[in-house]
Residue frames relative to the residue before (quaternion, step in Angstrom):
aa qw qx qy qz dx dy dz
M 1.0000 0.0000 0.0000 0.0000 0.00 0.00 0.00
R 0.6245 0.5576 -0.3441 0.4251 3.57 0.96 -0.85
K 0.6655 0.4984 -0.3038 0.4653 3.58 0.91 -0.91
T 0.6171 0.5494 -0.3401 0.4491 3.59 1.01 -0.80
F 0.6969 0.4558 -0.2815 0.4768 3.59 0.85 -0.91
H 0.6019 0.5433 -0.3533 0.4666 3.58 1.09 -0.64
L 0.6658 0.4850 -0.2957 0.4837 3.59 0.95 -0.89
L 0.6250 0.5411 -0.3324 0.4540 3.56 1.04 -0.77
L 0.6573 0.5118 -0.3104 0.4579 3.59 0.92 -0.87
K 0.6830 0.4481 -0.2779 0.5055 3.57 1.16 -0.56
S 0.3848 -0.7315 0.4660 0.3157 3.59 1.32 0.02
N 0.0712 0.8384 -0.5318 0.0962 3.55 0.92 0.99
A 0.4557 -0.7318 0.4427 0.2467 3.56 -0.58 1.21
A 0.6576 0.5118 -0.3219 0.4495 3.61 0.93 -0.82
L 0.6529 0.5045 -0.3143 0.4695 3.58 0.96 -0.84
L 0.6650 0.4939 -0.3074 0.4683 3.60 0.90 -0.88
S 0.6315 0.5301 -0.3266 0.4621 3.57 1.01 -0.80
W 0.6492 0.5063 -0.3072 0.4774 3.56 0.94 -0.88
F 0.6951 0.4963 -0.2901 0.4317 3.57 0.81 -1.00
Y 0.7519 0.3919 -0.2114 0.4862 3.60 0.93 -0.86
S 0.4112 0.7246 -0.4666 0.2969 3.59 1.24 0.04
P 0.4311 -0.6929 0.5082 0.2752 3.59 -1.00 0.76
I 0.6082 0.5197 -0.3507 0.4868 3.57 1.29 -0.21
V 0.0445 0.8079 -0.5790 0.1007 3.56 -0.41 1.26
Y 0.2622 -0.7783 0.5543 0.1355 3.56 -0.73 1.08
V 0.7701 -0.0388 0.0541 0.6344 3.56 0.98 -0.90
K 0.0542 -0.8107 0.5828 0.0104 3.57 -0.88 0.90
N 0.1923 -0.7370 0.6406 0.0973 3.50 -0.86 1.06
E 0.3747 -0.7781 0.4594 0.2079 3.57 -0.25 1.28
R 0.6469 0.5201 -0.3295 0.4499 3.59 0.92 -0.83
F 0.6581 0.4903 -0.3075 0.4816 3.58 0.90 -0.91
Y 0.6501 0.5276 -0.3187 0.4444 3.58 0.89 -0.94
D 0.6765 0.5035 -0.2939 0.4499 3.58 0.89 -0.95
L 0.6759 0.4637 -0.2897 0.4941 3.60 1.10 -0.62
F 0.7110 0.4902 -0.2523 0.4366 3.56 0.97 -0.93
K 0.6025 0.6189 -0.3566 0.3561 3.61 0.99 -0.83
P 0.6850 0.4578 -0.3227 0.4659 3.65 0.75 -0.85
L 0.6287 0.5251 -0.3338 0.4665 3.58 1.07 -0.68
A 0.6524 0.5093 -0.3149 0.4647 3.58 0.94 -0.87
D 0.6388 0.5184 -0.3238 0.4672 3.58 0.98 -0.82
E 0.6993 0.4828 -0.2610 0.4580 3.56 0.92 -0.94
C 0.6964 0.4911 -0.2711 0.4475 3.58 1.04 -0.76
F 0.4815 0.6780 -0.4507 0.3247 3.58 1.15 -0.39
S 0.0769 -0.7788 0.6225 0.0026 3.54 -0.73 1.15
P 0.3811 -0.7371 0.5067 0.2339 3.60 -0.39 1.16
V 0.6356 0.5450 -0.3303 0.4358 3.58 0.99 -0.82
A 0.6949 0.4791 -0.2876 0.4526 3.60 0.74 -1.02
V 0.7076 0.4539 -0.2714 0.4686 3.57 0.81 -0.99
F 0.6172 0.5424 -0.3520 0.4484 3.61 0.99 -0.78
Y 0.7190 0.4532 -0.2786 0.4473 3.60 0.73 -0.98
H 0.5518 0.5689 -0.3917 0.4674 3.58 1.19 -0.43
Y 0.7278 0.4256 -0.2423 0.4801 3.58 0.80 -1.01
L 0.5972 0.5516 -0.3670 0.4521 3.62 1.07 -0.59
S 0.6398 0.5241 -0.3168 0.4644 3.57 0.95 -0.87
M 0.6699 0.4796 -0.2969 0.4827 3.56 0.93 -0.86
S 0.6183 0.5533 -0.3425 0.4408 3.61 1.00 -0.80
K 0.6697 0.5005 -0.2991 0.4598 3.57 0.89 -0.92
K 0.6262 0.5321 -0.3286 0.4655 3.58 1.05 -0.77
Y 0.7244 0.4237 -0.2519 0.4819 3.59 0.83 -0.95
L 0.5460 0.5892 -0.4015 0.4399 3.60 1.16 -0.44
E 0.6728 0.4792 -0.2885 0.4843 3.57 0.93 -0.87
A 0.6505 0.5233 -0.3147 0.4515 3.59 1.00 -0.81
C 0.7449 0.3951 -0.2046 0.4971 3.59 1.15 -0.60
R 0.4079 0.7616 -0.4321 0.2584 3.57 1.23 0.23
G 0.6127 0.6078 -0.3429 0.3709 3.64 1.12 -0.46
D 0.6781 -0.4748 0.3701 0.4217 3.54 -1.35 -0.09
E 0.7432 0.1856 -0.1406 0.6272 3.56 1.27 -0.49
V 0.1037 -0.8065 0.5817 0.0225 3.54 -0.93 0.91
K 0.4988 -0.5979 0.5265 0.3414 3.51 -1.21 0.58
L 0.4728 -0.7127 0.4350 0.2816 3.57 -0.58 1.14
K 0.6060 0.5602 -0.3486 0.4443 3.58 1.06 -0.73
S 0.6614 0.4936 -0.3006 0.4782 3.60 0.96 -0.85
Y 0.6153 0.5525 -0.3405 0.4474 3.57 1.07 -0.75
F 0.6749 0.4794 -0.2998 0.4741 3.58 1.01 -0.75
Y 0.5901 0.5299 -0.3700 0.4838 3.59 1.12 -0.54
L 0.6373 0.5178 -0.3187 0.4734 3.58 1.01 -0.81
L 0.6559 0.5112 -0.3098 0.4610 3.59 0.88 -0.92
R 0.6864 0.4938 -0.2940 0.4457 3.58 0.79 -1.02
T 0.7156 0.4574 -0.2822 0.4462 3.59 0.75 -0.98
A 0.6459 0.5101 -0.3268 0.4646 3.61 1.00 -0.76
L 0.6854 0.4755 -0.2842 0.4726 3.58 0.91 -0.89
T 0.6141 0.5451 -0.3433 0.4559 3.57 1.08 -0.68
G 0.6396 0.5150 -0.3214 0.4716 3.58 0.99 -0.80
K 0.6490 0.5104 -0.3073 0.4732 3.55 0.98 -0.86
W 0.6127 0.5537 -0.3404 0.4497 3.59 1.03 -0.81
I 0.6651 0.5092 -0.3095 0.4500 3.57 0.84 -0.97
L 0.6731 0.4941 -0.2988 0.4621 3.59 0.94 -0.85
E 0.7529 0.4174 -0.2229 0.4573 3.57 0.85 -0.95
K 0.7806 0.3345 -0.1706 0.4997 3.59 0.95 -0.84
G 0.2878 -0.7947 0.4892 0.2150 3.59 1.14 -0.60
T 0.6210 0.5262 -0.3383 0.4722 3.57 1.23 0.37
V 0.6676 -0.4302 0.3969 0.4601 3.52 -1.35 0.10
P 0.4218 -0.7282 0.4711 0.2643 3.62 -0.69 1.00
P 0.5539 -0.6121 0.4380 0.3560 3.58 -1.10 0.58
V 0.4855 -0.6535 0.5031 0.2902 3.52 -1.18 0.60
L 0.6647 0.4999 -0.3017 0.4661 3.58 1.01 -0.78
F 0.4945 -0.6993 0.4437 0.2638 3.55 -0.67 1.17
C 0.6501 0.5475 -0.3253 0.4145 3.59 0.89 -0.92
E 0.6315 0.5439 -0.3408 0.4349 3.61 1.09 -0.58
L 0.6090 0.5548 -0.3476 0.4477 3.60 1.21 -0.40
L 0.5871 0.6371 -0.3553 0.3510 3.58 1.16 -0.55
V 0.4943 0.6336 -0.4469 0.3931 3.61 1.22 -0.07
L 0.6204 0.5817 -0.3255 0.4132 3.59 1.24 -0.36
V 0.7207 0.4098 -0.2424 0.5039 3.59 1.23 -0.23
D 0.5810 -0.5802 0.4357 0.3687 3.55 -1.25 0.42
D 0.7228 -0.4710 0.2978 0.4087 3.57 -1.29 0.33
S 0.6560 0.5224 -0.3158 0.4439 3.58 0.93 -0.86
T 0.6671 0.4831 -0.2905 0.4871 3.58 0.96 -0.89
R 0.6256 0.5385 -0.3325 0.4562 3.57 1.00 -0.83
E 0.6496 0.5177 -0.3185 0.4566 3.57 0.95 -0.85
K 0.6337 0.5218 -0.3279 0.4676 3.60 0.96 -0.81
I 0.6760 0.4906 -0.2902 0.4670 3.55 0.91 -0.94
E 0.6546 0.5059 -0.3174 0.4636 3.60 0.92 -0.82
N 0.6178 0.5225 -0.3415 0.4781 3.61 1.09 -0.63
L 0.6440 0.5020 -0.3167 0.4828 3.58 1.05 -0.73
V 0.6025 0.5470 -0.3485 0.4651 3.59 1.07 -0.71
A 0.6669 0.4941 -0.2961 0.4726 3.58 0.90 -0.93
L 0.6486 0.5124 -0.3136 0.4673 3.59 0.98 -0.82
K 0.6398 0.5480 -0.3198 0.4337 3.57 0.94 -0.93
A 0.6297 0.5568 -0.3278 0.4312 3.57 1.07 -0.75
T 0.7265 0.4206 -0.2360 0.4895 3.60 1.19 -0.46
K 0.6990 0.4633 -0.2505 0.4837 3.60 1.28 -0.19
G 0.5419 -0.6124 0.4719 0.3294 3.55 -1.28 0.39
E 0.7416 -0.4384 0.3058 0.4053 3.53 -1.40 0.21
S 0.7596 0.4066 -0.2100 0.4621 3.59 0.96 -0.80
Y 0.3549 0.7647 -0.4760 0.2507 3.60 1.26 0.13
H 0.1834 -0.7562 0.6208 0.0954 3.56 -1.00 0.93
H 0.1518 -0.8000 0.5800 0.0212 3.53 -0.97 0.98
P 0.5504 -0.5837 0.4543 0.3873 3.60 -1.04 0.59
N 0.4747 -0.6867 0.4750 0.2782 3.54 -0.87 0.97
D 0.3002 -0.6986 0.6208 0.1910 3.55 -0.99 0.89
H 0.2797 -0.8210 0.4732 0.1547 3.58 -0.01 1.30
E 0.6010 0.5447 -0.3633 0.4583 3.59 1.14 -0.51
L 0.6701 0.4745 -0.2872 0.4933 3.58 0.95 -0.90
F 0.6279 0.5276 -0.3339 0.4646 3.58 0.99 -0.80
G 0.6556 0.5122 -0.3069 0.4622 3.60 0.93 -0.88
F 0.6102 0.5468 -0.3300 0.4687 3.55 1.08 -0.80
L 0.6886 0.4779 -0.2783 0.4690 3.58 0.89 -0.96
E 0.6334 0.5319 -0.3262 0.4577 3.57 0.98 -0.83
T 0.6629 0.4885 -0.2950 0.4847 3.59 0.96 -0.87
M 0.6316 0.5360 -0.3326 0.4507 3.59 0.97 -0.85
I 0.6667 0.5003 -0.3073 0.4590 3.58 0.90 -0.89
K 0.6470 0.5038 -0.3201 0.4746 3.60 0.94 -0.82
D 0.6692 0.5067 -0.2979 0.4546 3.58 0.91 -0.93
T 0.6882 0.4676 -0.2977 0.4681 3.59 0.85 -0.91
D 0.5943 0.5584 -0.3613 0.4523 3.59 1.07 -0.68
E 0.6777 0.4880 -0.2823 0.4720 3.57 0.95 -0.88
K 0.7031 0.4753 -0.2662 0.4571 3.59 0.91 -0.93
A 0.5850 0.6334 -0.3581 0.3582 3.59 1.15 -0.55
K 0.4976 0.6821 -0.4246 0.3268 3.58 1.18 -0.31
G 0.6949 0.4688 -0.2728 0.4722 3.60 1.21 -0.41
L 0.4473 0.7088 -0.4506 0.3075 3.60 1.24 0.04
K 0.3071 -0.7401 0.5718 0.1760 3.53 -1.20 0.62
G 0.4729 -0.6713 0.5019 0.2719 3.54 -1.20 0.62
G 0.5036 -0.6467 0.4873 0.3013 3.55 -1.33 -0.01
M 0.1248 0.8549 -0.4926 0.1041 3.57 0.77 1.02
R 0.4867 0.6882 -0.4444 0.3033 3.63 1.13 -0.47
I 0.7024 0.4802 -0.2815 0.4437 3.56 0.81 -0.99
K 0.6120 0.5543 -0.3622 0.4324 3.61 1.03 -0.66
I 0.6325 0.5102 -0.3266 0.4827 3.55 1.05 -0.74
K 0.6602 0.4940 -0.3018 0.4785 3.60 0.94 -0.87
W 0.6302 0.5437 -0.3348 0.4419 3.60 0.97 -0.85
K 0.6440 0.5126 -0.3234 0.4668 3.57 0.93 -0.87
K 0.6324 0.5425 -0.3285 0.4448 3.57 1.01 -0.82
Y 0.7504 0.4078 -0.2172 0.4727 3.60 0.84 -0.98
S 0.7244 0.4386 -0.2555 0.4665 3.59 1.02 -0.68
G 0.4395 -0.7081 0.4481 0.3234 3.56 1.25 -0.29
K 0.5990 0.5677 -0.3697 0.4270 3.61 1.24 0.22
């Protein structure tokens, strides 16, 4: 439990993603009711954004060639769109990929949905010809969000409250 709360105070993206996931195997209602307000309060747009920005840049480089591993392309799509979500909505990003697609225009959404359908028919190691227009869109999005992120705020409110209650 101590590690969980430590990760929560740091606005750990993986922990928040797990907690807000619509896929629930076992749910302790009492724990959930106590943890949810803390998770909401601890969300730091800055911490989570920079986590996803770092991943976006890594996958951008991995997808720079003429052929890309489709799995890597989806990691790039998810992380880039998640960063954009944080900037535009200021909330914990959705776990479901399809919910992120509200951030793109119809033409881009259609391209992505076609890739989703293709991915369902291919193995993990499948390489696909790079869609240079979509790649350029993602590259520009990452640069733009990186620039706009300078105005993001952290999640310090809970740290002040934690010190008050924990005596530290």
